[in-house]
C-alpha positions, -999 to +999 in steps of 0.1 A: +000+000+000+029+023+007+043+019-028+010+027-044+007+058-023+043+068-030+036+064-068+005+086-067+022+112-045+052+113-068+030+119-099+009+147-081+041+164-068+057+163-102+026+178-119+023+206-093+060+215-094+060+217-132+028+237-132+042+262-106+074+265-126+054+271-158+032+298-142+063+315-128+080+315-162+048+328-180+043+356-154+079+366-155+075+373-192+044+394-185+020+372-204-017+370-194-026+344-220-008+323-247-016+318-283-016+286-302-009+307-333+019+331-324+036+353-350+066+339-369+102+350-363+129+351-389+166+351-382+185+369-409+217+355-423+236+386-413+231+399-378+218+383-346+185+400-340+155+380-351+128+399-371+091+396-363+071+387-394+034+395-400+025+357-403+011+333-379+025+299-370+000+271-376-004+247-346-022+218-363+010+200-372+025+204-338-008+194-322-006+161-341+030+156-330+022+162-294-007+137-295+015+111-312+041+114-285+015+110-258+001+079-277+036+063-278+040+069-240+006+054-234+014+024-256+048+017-240+034+022-205+004+000-210+026-028-226+050-025-197+022-028-171+012-061-188+049-073-191+065-064-158+044-088-137+056-116-161+093-110-152+109-142-139+128-125-111+128-147-079+121-118-055+098-090-066+107-059-047+083-031-038+102-012-065+084-031-092+050-021-076+062+015-075+072+014-112+038-001-121+020+027-104+043+053-121+035+037-155-002+037-147+001+074-137+020+080-170-009+065-189-035+086-170-015+118-173-009+113-210-046+108-216-055+139-196-028+158-215-043+148-248-077+158-236-067+192-222-045+201-252-072+193-277-100+210-257-081+242-250-068+243-286-104+239-300-117+265-276-089+290-285-099+288-322-131+307-313-118+328-285-080+332-286-077+349-252-092+319-234-058+300-233-047+316-201-014+310-183-033+289-158-046+266-185-012+265-202+005+256-170-019+227-164-012+214-199+026+217-192+023+201-158+002+171-169+022+165-201+056+167-187+045+150-155+034+120-175+067+120-194+088+122-163+067+094-146+074+073-176+112+081-175+115+075-138+097+042-140+119+029-168+151+041-151+142+023-119+132-008-138+165-008-157+184-005-124+163-033-108+169-057-137+206-047-138+209-055-101+191-088-106+215-098-134+245-087-114+233-108-084+227-138-106+190-139-099+182-132-136+203-146-164+205-126-196+193-142-228+221-157-249 
């Protein structure tokens, strides 16, 4: 039960820290809202100062990329949740349970990220000023929180399997 609670608390703390960091960064720039279609910048061949153009950057392509990244994380996490209990390690440590919870949180946060990003993007098409720094910070917190949960889980799993191989409890395939 402690490992489950630790995994949930880890995910919540990550999301809140990332959200707070994003809000601080947005406020320090003086922004009140963000745009999914900002103006383009061009860097001239000569000189260092970029030039602001009178064109907007389309978000549709990037939106698709973000959703595909979340889909990959969901797929890998869900497959790992099904695979990890099948490991033939003599002694399952609480670390495996913690990693399973983190992978589950990664799936949940990635799905929430996909929902929030799509919902806020669609809403901003009709009212551009609705994508406030509060909403943008939630998208950042949930998206990067899911990614970091995924990374932590895989790092810990790699260490645990490495320790099992080093101890002779798990023999590598030949």
